[in-house]
KOLVO-680071 format. One line per 4 residues: number of its first residue (from 1); their letters; for each residue x, y, z of N, C-alpha, C, O. Coordinates in Angstrom, 2 decimals. Example, Ala and Ser with C-alpha at 12.3 -4.5 7.8 and 13.67 -1.06 7.14 Angstrom:
BEGIN
1	AS	13.19/-5.69/7.80/12.30/-4.50/7.80/13.20/-3.30/7.80/14.24/-3.32/8.46 ~ 12.85/-2.25/7.08/13.67/-1.06/7.14/12.90/0.03/7.87/13.41/1.14/8.04
This chain:
BEGIN
1	MFRT	3.64/28.96/-40.09/3.54/28.08/-38.96/2.11/28.12/-38.44/1.55/29.20/-38.24 ~ 1.52/26.96/-38.23/0.14/26.85/-37.80/0.09/26.61/-36.30/0.71/25.66/-35.81 ~ -0.62/27.45/-35.58/-0.76/27.28/-34.13/-2.24/27.22/-33.79/-3.05/27.95/-34.34 ~ -2.56/26.36/-32.88/-3.94/26.26/-32.43/-4.04/26.86/-31.03/-3.37/26.38/-30.11
5	PSLH	-4.86/27.90/-30.86/-4.99/28.53/-29.54/-5.49/27.56/-28.47/-5.08/27.65/-27.32 ~ -6.37/26.64/-28.84/-6.90/25.72/-27.85/-5.80/24.80/-27.32/-5.80/24.44/-26.14 ~ -4.87/24.41/-28.19/-3.76/23.58/-27.75/-2.87/24.36/-26.79/-2.42/23.82/-25.78 ~ -2.63/25.61/-27.10/-1.81/26.44/-26.23/-2.46/26.58/-24.85/-1.79/26.40/-23.83
9	WSSS	-3.75/26.89/-24.83/-4.46/27.04/-23.55/-4.55/25.73/-22.80/-4.35/25.70/-21.58 ~ -4.84/24.66/-23.49/-4.95/23.38/-22.79/-3.59/22.93/-22.25/-3.52/22.37/-21.16 ~ -2.52/23.18/-23.01/-1.19/22.85/-22.52/-0.82/23.69/-21.30/-0.22/23.19/-20.35 ~ -1.18/24.97/-21.34/-0.89/25.84/-20.20/-1.67/25.42/-18.97/-1.14/25.43/-17.86
13	LFYL	-2.92/25.05/-19.15/-3.72/24.57/-18.03/-3.17/23.26/-17.48/-3.15/23.03/-16.27 ~ -2.71/22.40/-18.38/-2.11/21.15/-17.94/-0.82/21.42/-17.17/-0.54/20.74/-16.18 ~ -0.04/22.38/-17.61/1.18/22.77/-16.92/0.85/23.26/-15.50/1.52/22.88/-14.54 ~ -0.17/24.09/-15.39/-0.59/24.57/-14.07/-1.06/23.41/-13.19/-0.79/23.38/-11.99
17	FLIF	-1.76/22.46/-13.78/-2.21/21.28/-13.05/-1.00/20.48/-12.54/-1.01/20.01/-11.40 ~ 0.02/20.33/-13.37/1.22/19.61/-12.95/1.94/20.34/-11.82/2.49/19.70/-10.92 ~ 1.94/21.65/-11.86/2.55/22.41/-10.78/1.77/22.19/-9.48/2.36/22.04/-8.41 ~ 0.45/22.18/-9.59/-0.39/21.91/-8.42/-0.11/20.52/-7.87/-0.02/20.34/-6.65
21	ISVI	0.03/19.53/-8.74/0.35/18.17/-8.32/1.74/18.15/-7.67/1.95/17.41/-6.71 ~ 2.67/18.95/-8.18/4.00/19.04/-7.58/3.93/19.53/-6.14/4.65/19.03/-5.27 ~ 3.08/20.49/-5.91/2.91/21.01/-4.55/2.38/19.91/-3.63/2.86/19.75/-2.50 ~ 1.41/19.17/-4.11/0.85/18.08/-3.31/1.91/17.02/-3.03/2.04/16.55/-1.90
25	VAVM	2.68/16.66/-4.05/3.75/15.68/-3.88/4.77/16.19/-2.86/5.24/15.43/-2.01 ~ 5.12/17.46/-2.95/6.11/18.03/-2.04/5.61/18.03/-0.59/6.35/17.67/0.32 ~ 4.38/18.44/-0.39/3.85/18.51/0.98/3.67/17.11/1.57/4.12/16.84/2.68 ~ 3.01/16.23/0.82/2.77/14.88/1.33/4.09/14.12/1.50/4.28/13.42/2.50
29	GSLL	4.99/14.25/0.55/6.29/13.61/0.65/7.07/14.11/1.85/7.75/13.32/2.52 ~ 7.00/15.40/2.13/7.72/15.98/3.27/7.16/15.49/4.59/7.91/15.17/5.51 ~ 5.84/15.44/4.69/5.22/14.93/5.92/5.61/13.48/6.17/5.94/13.10/7.29 ~ 5.55/12.68/5.12/5.93/11.27/5.25/7.41/11.12/5.58/7.79/10.24/6.36
33	LIRF	8.24/11.95/4.99/9.67/11.87/5.22/10.02/12.21/6.67/10.87/11.55/7.27 ~ 9.39/13.22/7.22/9.65/13.55/8.63/9.19/12.41/9.54/9.88/12.06/10.49 ~ 8.04/11.82/9.24/7.59/10.67/10.04/8.59/9.53/9.95/8.87/8.87/10.95 ~ 9.12/9.29/8.75/10.10/8.22/8.56/11.40/8.53/9.30/11.94/7.67/9.99
37	LTHK	11.90/9.75/9.14/13.19/10.11/9.75/13.14/10.14/11.27/14.14/9.87/11.93 ~ 11.99/10.47/11.83/11.87/10.54/13.30/11.29/9.26/13.88/10.99/9.19/15.07 ~ 11.12/8.27/13.05/10.56/6.97/13.48/9.20/7.16/14.15/8.89/6.51/15.15 ~ 8.39/8.06/13.59/7.03/8.38/14.04/6.97/8.97/15.45/5.92/8.95/16.08
41	RIDV	8.09/9.50/15.94/8.10/10.11/17.27/7.57/11.54/17.25/7.15/12.06/18.29 ~ 7.57/12.18/16.09/7.10/13.56/15.99/5.86/13.60/15.11/5.89/13.20/13.95 ~ 4.78/14.09/15.69/3.55/14.31/14.92/3.60/15.76/14.44/3.36/16.69/15.21 ~ 3.91/15.93/13.18/4.16/17.26/12.63/2.95/18.18/12.80/3.09/19.33/13.20
45	KEEI	1.77/17.67/12.49/0.57/18.50/12.60/0.34/18.96/14.03/0.02/20.13/14.28 ~ 0.52/18.06/14.97/0.33/18.42/16.39/1.38/19.44/16.83/1.05/20.41/17.51 ~ 2.61/19.22/16.44/3.69/20.14/16.84/3.48/21.54/16.28/3.74/22.53/16.96 ~ 3.01/21.62/15.05/2.84/22.93/14.43/1.55/23.60/14.91/1.57/24.77/15.31
49	VQNC	0.44/22.87/14.87/-0.86/23.49/15.17/-1.08/23.68/16.67/-1.45/24.77/17.11 ~ -0.87/22.62/17.44/-1.19/22.71/18.87/-0.06/23.30/19.70/-0.30/24.09/20.62 ~ 1.18/22.93/19.39/2.31/23.39/20.19/2.99/24.63/19.62/3.90/25.18/20.24 ~ 2.57/25.07/18.44/3.16/26.23/17.77/4.68/26.12/17.69/5.39/27.09/17.96
53	NLGI	5.17/24.95/17.33/6.60/24.68/17.28/7.17/25.23/15.97/7.01/24.63/14.91 ~ 7.81/26.37/16.07/8.38/27.04/14.90/9.49/26.22/14.27/9.67/26.24/13.05 ~ 10.23/25.49/15.08/11.33/24.67/14.56/10.84/23.59/13.62/11.41/23.40/12.54 ~ 9.80/22.89/14.01/9.23/21.86/13.14/8.71/22.49/11.86/8.87/21.94/10.77
57	ALVL	8.08/23.66/11.98/7.56/24.36/10.80/8.69/24.74/9.85/8.54/24.61/8.63 ~ 9.81/25.20/10.38/10.95/25.56/9.53/11.53/24.35/8.81/11.83/24.40/7.62 ~ 11.68/23.26/9.54/12.23/22.05/8.93/11.26/21.52/7.87/11.69/21.14/6.78 ~ 9.97/21.49/8.18/8.97/21.05/7.20/9.02/21.93/5.96/8.95/21.43/4.84
61	ASFI	9.13/23.24/6.16/9.19/24.16/5.02/10.42/23.89/4.15/10.34/23.97/2.93 ~ 11.54/23.57/4.77/12.75/23.29/3.97/12.59/21.98/3.20/13.06/21.87/2.07 ~ 11.94/20.99/3.80/11.68/19.74/3.10/10.75/19.99/1.91/10.99/19.49/0.81 ~ 9.69/20.75/2.15/8.72/21.06/1.07/9.42/21.80/-0.06/9.21/21.48/-1.23
65	WTIG	10.24/22.80/0.28/10.94/23.55/-0.76/11.86/22.63/-1.56/11.88/22.69/-2.79 ~ 12.61/21.79/-0.88/13.57/20.92/-1.56/12.86/19.94/-2.48/13.23/19.83/-3.65 ~ 11.88/19.24/-1.99/11.17/18.26/-2.82/10.36/18.97/-3.90/10.27/18.48/-5.03 ~ 9.77/20.12/-3.57/9.03/20.88/-4.57/9.90/21.40/-5.70/9.49/21.37/-6.86
69	SMAL	11.09/21.86/-5.37/11.98/22.33/-6.43/12.44/21.18/-7.31/12.64/21.35/-8.51 ~ 12.61/20.02/-6.72/12.95/18.83/-7.52/11.80/18.48/-8.46/12.02/18.17/-9.63 ~ 10.57/18.55/-7.95/9.41/18.25/-8.78/9.29/19.25/-9.92/8.99/18.86/-11.05 ~ 9.51/20.51/-9.64/9.44/21.52/-10.70/10.50/21.29/-11.76/10.24/21.47/-12.95
73	ETIR	11.67/20.89/-11.35/12.74/20.62/-12.31/12.45/19.37/-13.15/13.01/19.22/-14.23 ~ 11.59/18.49/-12.69/11.22/17.33/-13.50/10.13/17.69/-14.51/10.09/17.15/-15.61 ~ 9.27/18.60/-14.13/8.17/18.99/-15.01/8.67/19.88/-16.15/8.22/19.75/-17.29 ~ 9.58/20.77/-15.85/10.03/21.76/-16.83/10.53/21.14/-18.13/10.06/21.55/-19.19
77	PIMN	11.45/20.16/-18.12/11.90/19.62/-19.41/10.82/18.85/-20.15/10.79/18.85/-21.38 ~ 9.93/18.22/-19.42/8.83/17.50/-20.07/7.90/18.47/-20.78/7.51/18.24/-21.92 ~ 7.54/19.57/-20.11/6.65/20.54/-20.73/7.36/21.30/-21.86/6.72/21.66/-22.85 ~ 8.66/21.54/-21.73/9.39/22.17/-22.83/9.37/21.29/-24.07/9.20/21.78/-25.19
81	AWYG	9.53/19.99/-23.87/9.46/19.06/-25.00/8.04/19.04/-25.58/7.87/18.97/-26.79 ~ 7.06/19.09/-24.72/5.66/19.10/-25.15/5.38/20.32/-26.01/4.84/20.21/-27.10 ~ 5.76/21.51/-25.51/5.57/22.74/-26.28/6.40/22.73/-27.56/5.93/23.16/-28.61 ~ 7.63/22.26/-27.47/8.52/22.24/-28.63/8.02/21.34/-29.73/8.28/21.61/-30.91
85	SFAD	7.30/20.29/-29.40/6.80/19.39/-30.42/5.75/20.07/-31.29/5.50/19.64/-32.41 ~ 5.13/21.12/-30.77/4.11/21.83/-31.54/4.66/23.08/-32.21/4.06/23.59/-33.16 ~ 5.79/23.58/-31.74/6.36/24.80/-32.33/6.84/24.56/-33.75/6.75/25.46/-34.59 ~ 7.35/23.37/-34.04/7.83/23.05/-35.38/6.69/22.88/-36.37/6.88/23.10/-37.57
89	GGVQ	5.56/22.51/-35.91/4.39/22.34/-36.77/4.31/20.99/-37.43/3.21/20.56/-37.79 ~ 5.40/20.29/-37.61/5.35/19.02/-38.32/5.36/17.81/-37.42/5.15/16.69/-37.89 ~ 5.60/18.00/-36.15/5.70/16.87/-35.22/4.31/16.52/-34.71/3.54/17.39/-34.31 ~ 4.02/15.24/-34.71/2.72/14.78/-34.23/2.69/14.81/-32.70/3.71/14.61/-32.04
93	MPGL	1.51/15.05/-32.17/1.33/15.06/-30.73/1.57/13.66/-30.17/0.99/12.70/-30.67 ~ 2.42/13.54/-29.14/2.65/12.21/-28.57/1.38/11.70/-27.90/0.49/12.47/-27.54 ~ 1.31/10.41/-27.74/0.14/9.82/-27.09/0.03/10.30/-25.65/1.03/10.46/-24.96 ~ -1.17/10.52/-25.22/-1.40/11.03/-23.87/-0.92/10.04/-22.82/-0.38/10.45/-21.79
97	GVFL	-1.09/8.76/-23.07/-0.64/7.74/-22.13/0.86/7.76/-21.94/1.35/7.65/-20.81 ~ 1.60/7.90/-23.03/3.06/7.96/-22.95/3.48/9.22/-22.20/4.37/9.18/-21.35 ~ 2.84/10.32/-22.52/3.17/11.58/-21.86/2.89/11.51/-20.36/3.72/11.92/-19.56 ~ 1.71/10.99/-19.99/1.37/10.90/-18.58/2.28/9.93/-17.83/2.58/10.16/-16.66
101	SKVF	2.72/8.88/-18.48/3.64/7.95/-17.82/4.99/8.63/-17.58/5.63/8.38/-16.56 ~ 5.42/9.47/-18.51/6.66/10.23/-18.30/6.50/11.21/-17.14/7.41/11.37/-16.32 ~ 5.35/11.86/-17.08/5.11/12.80/-15.99/5.08/12.07/-14.65/5.70/12.51/-13.68 ~ 4.37/10.95/-14.59/4.31/10.17/-13.35/5.70/9.68/-12.95/6.08/9.78/-11.78
105	GAMM	6.43/9.16/-13.90/7.79/8.71/-13.62/8.68/9.84/-13.14/9.48/9.67/-12.23 ~ 8.54/11.00/-13.76/9.34/12.16/-13.37/8.98/12.62/-11.96/9.87/12.97/-11.18 ~ 7.70/12.61/-11.61/7.28/12.99/-10.26/7.84/12.03/-9.22/8.32/12.45/-8.17 ~ 7.78/10.76/-9.51/8.33/9.77/-8.58/9.84/9.94/-8.46/10.41/9.79/-7.38
109	MALI	10.48/10.24/-9.58/11.92/10.49/-9.57/12.22/11.71/-8.70/13.18/11.69/-7.93 ~ 11.42/12.76/-8.81/11.62/13.96/-8.00/11.46/13.65/-6.52/12.24/14.12/-5.69 ~ 10.45/12.86/-6.19/10.22/12.51/-4.79/11.37/11.68/-4.24/11.83/11.91/-3.13 ~ 11.83/10.73/-5.02/12.93/9.86/-4.56/14.23/10.66/-4.43/14.92/10.55/-3.41
113	IGAF	14.57/11.44/-5.45/15.81/12.22/-5.38/15.72/13.30/-4.31/16.69/13.56/-3.60 ~ 14.55/13.92/-4.18/14.36/14.92/-3.13/14.51/14.31/-1.74/15.18/14.87/-0.88 ~ 13.88/13.16/-1.53/13.99/12.49/-0.23/15.43/12.06/0.03/15.93/12.21/1.15 ~ 16.09/11.54/-0.99/17.49/11.13/-0.84/18.37/12.33/-0.50/19.25/12.23/0.35
117	TVMM	18.13/13.44/-1.16/18.91/14.66/-0.90/18.71/15.12/0.54/19.68/15.46/1.22 ~ 17.46/15.13/0.98/17.17/15.55/2.36/17.84/14.61/3.35/18.46/15.06/4.32 ~ 17.72/13.31/3.13/18.30/12.34/4.06/19.82/12.45/4.10/20.42/12.36/5.17 ~ 20.45/12.63/2.95/21.91/12.75/2.93/22.37/14.05/3.61/23.37/14.04/4.32
121	ALKV	21.66/15.13/3.39/22.00/16.40/4.04/21.89/16.26/5.55/22.76/16.73/6.29 ~ 20.83/15.62/6.00/20.65/15.44/7.44/21.69/14.48/8.02/22.16/14.67/9.14 ~ 22.04/13.47/7.25/23.06/12.52/7.71/24.40/13.23/7.91/25.07/13.01/8.92 ~ 24.78/14.06/6.95/26.02/14.82/7.08/25.97/15.72/8.31/26.93/15.79/9.08
125	LMVI	24.85/16.41/8.50/24.69/17.30/9.65/24.78/16.51/10.96/25.41/16.96/11.91 ~ 24.15/15.36/11.00/24.14/14.56/12.23/25.49/13.91/12.51/25.84/13.67/13.67 ~ 26.26/13.63/11.47/27.62/13.11/11.67/28.52/14.21/12.23/29.35/13.97/13.11 ~ 28.36/15.41/11.72/29.16/16.54/12.21/28.83/16.85/13.67/29.72/17.14/14.47
129	NRDI	27.55/16.77/14.01/27.08/17.09/15.36/26.66/15.81/16.09/25.49/15.66/16.45 ~ 27.58/14.92/16.29/27.24/13.61/16.89/26.66/13.72/18.29/25.87/12.87/18.70 ~ 27.03/14.73/19.03/26.59/14.85/20.41/25.23/15.54/20.56/24.75/15.75/21.68 ~ 24.61/15.90/19.44/23.31/16.58/19.48/22.26/15.69/18.83/22.47/15.18/17.73
133	NEWE	21.13/15.51/19.51/19.99/14.83/18.91/19.09/15.93/18.35/18.25/16.49/19.05 ~ 19.28/16.21/17.06/18.60/17.34/16.43/17.09/17.27/16.55/16.45/18.28/16.87 ~ 16.51/16.11/16.31/15.06/15.99/16.34/14.49/16.25/17.73/13.45/16.89/17.87 ~ 15.16/15.75/18.76/14.69/16.01/20.12/14.84/17.49/20.48/13.98/18.06/21.16
137	EIKG	15.91/18.09/20.03/16.10/19.53/20.27/15.00/20.35/19.61/14.44/21.27/20.21 ~ 14.69/20.00/18.37/13.65/20.73/17.65/12.28/20.49/18.28/11.49/21.42/18.42 ~ 12.02/19.26/18.65/10.74/18.94/19.31/10.61/19.71/20.62/9.52/20.10/21.02 ~ 11.75/19.92/21.29/11.75/20.67/22.54/11.68/22.17/22.35/11.65/22.92/23.33
141	GNTA	11.65/22.63/21.09/11.50/24.06/20.83/12.78/24.80/20.50/12.77/26.03/20.47 ~ 13.87/24.09/20.26/15.14/24.75/19.93/15.12/25.19/18.47/15.41/24.41/17.56 ~ 14.77/26.43/18.27/14.62/26.98/16.93/15.97/27.13/16.23/16.05/27.03/15.01 ~ 17.02/27.38/16.99/18.35/27.55/16.39/18.78/26.27/15.67/19.32/26.33/14.56
145	VAVV	18.56/25.12/16.29/18.90/23.85/15.64/18.04/23.66/14.40/18.52/23.17/13.38 ~ 16.78/24.04/14.48/15.89/23.92/13.33/16.34/24.79/12.17/16.27/24.38/11.02 ~ 16.81/26.00/12.47/17.30/26.89/11.40/18.51/26.28/10.71/18.60/26.31/9.49 ~ 19.43/25.73/11.48/20.62/25.10/10.89/20.20/23.91/10.02/20.71/23.73/8.92
149	MAVT	19.27/23.10/10.53/18.81/21.94/9.76/18.10/22.39/8.49/18.33/21.82/7.42 ~ 17.24/23.39/8.60/16.48/23.87/7.44/17.41/24.45/6.37/17.21/24.20/5.18 ~ 18.42/25.21/6.78/19.35/25.79/5.82/20.19/24.69/5.16/20.45/24.75/3.96 ~ 20.59/23.70/5.93/21.36/22.58/5.37/20.55/21.84/4.31/21.07/21.53/3.24
153	VTLS	19.29/21.56/4.61/18.44/20.85/3.65/18.18/21.71/2.42/18.27/21.23/1.29 ~ 17.86/22.99/2.63/17.57/23.88/1.51/18.78/24.06/0.60/18.65/24.03/-0.62 ~ 19.94/24.25/1.17/21.15/24.42/0.38/21.48/23.15/-0.41/21.88/23.23/-1.57 ~ 21.30/22.00/0.20/21.53/20.74/-0.51/20.55/20.61/-1.68/20.92/20.20/-2.78
157	GLFF	19.29/20.97/-1.43/18.30/20.94/-2.51/18.66/21.88/-3.64/18.46/21.56/-4.81 ~ 19.18/23.04/-3.29/19.60/24.01/-4.31/20.73/23.45/-5.16/20.75/23.65/-6.38 ~ 21.67/22.75/-4.55/22.79/22.16/-5.29/22.32/21.03/-6.21/22.77/20.93/-7.35 ~ 21.42/20.18/-5.73/21.00/19.01/-6.49/19.85/19.29/-7.45/19.48/18.41/-8.24
161	QSVV	19.28/20.47/-7.41/18.14/20.81/-8.25/18.45/20.65/-9.73/17.63/20.11/-10.47 ~ 19.59/21.10/-10.18/19.92/21.01/-11.60/20.21/19.57/-12.03/20.03/19.22/-13.19 ~ 20.66/18.75/-11.10/20.94/17.35/-11.42/19.66/16.61/-11.78/19.67/15.74/-12.65 ~ 18.57/16.96/-11.11/17.29/16.28/-11.36/16.84/16.49/-12.80/16.41/15.54/-13.46
165	SYIV	16.93/17.71/-13.28/16.54/17.99/-14.66/17.37/17.17/-15.63/16.83/16.62/-16.60 ~ 18.65/17.08/-15.40/19.55/16.30/-16.25/19.15/14.83/-16.25/19.12/14.18/-17.30 ~ 18.85/14.29/-15.07/18.46/12.88/-14.96/17.16/12.62/-15.72/17.05/11.63/-16.44 ~ 16.18/13.51/-15.55/14.89/13.32/-16.22/15.05/13.36/-17.74/14.47/12.54/-18.44
169	VNLF	15.82/14.31/-18.23/16.02/14.43/-19.68/16.66/13.16/-20.23/16.24/12.65/-21.27 ~ 17.65/12.65/-19.55/18.36/11.46/-20.05/17.59/10.17/-19.78/17.60/9.27/-20.62 ~ 16.93/10.07/-18.63/16.23/8.82/-18.30/14.96/8.63/-19.12/14.64/7.52/-19.55 ~ 14.24/9.73/-19.35/12.97/9.62/-20.06/13.08/9.98/-21.54/12.07/10.02/-22.23
173	GI	14.27/10.23/-22.02/14.49/10.45/-23.45/13.80/11.69/-23.99/13.20/11.65/-25.06 ~ 13.87/12.77/-23.27/13.19/14.00/-23.69/14.17/14.85/-24.48/13.81/15.94/-24.93
């Protein structure tokens, strides 16, 4: 079996780059999602930096974890297929454009499924607690409500994490 060290290193560096992009997607997607869900009533940066609002920080962290784990689950099968194509030795390297389009599509899929998961988890929580305005409570400094919201989002993300990998494998033909 013929292996090229440069291909291994370049693939590993590309994998690290994709993980870094996943972090950016998770953070930016989470910030945008909170702005969308609160109808721009909560400025996350102001609440965390100036007001030291731990509740907003906890909720943001749960959003980042959920969307980030979805992004990681989209990258993993793509990179496994990438590495596997070279392990056999006889498979030609796929075109970079096709590969990058799969990665971009998978990242967008992770963002959409992650956002959907977060929104559905929050919707269930808000239906159960109809008499509580969770966002106003958290903005007012109610950390207990934030912990419940963060755990609900994180647990939902944990449940749906494996579904994302399955969708990516089947949708992108990996």
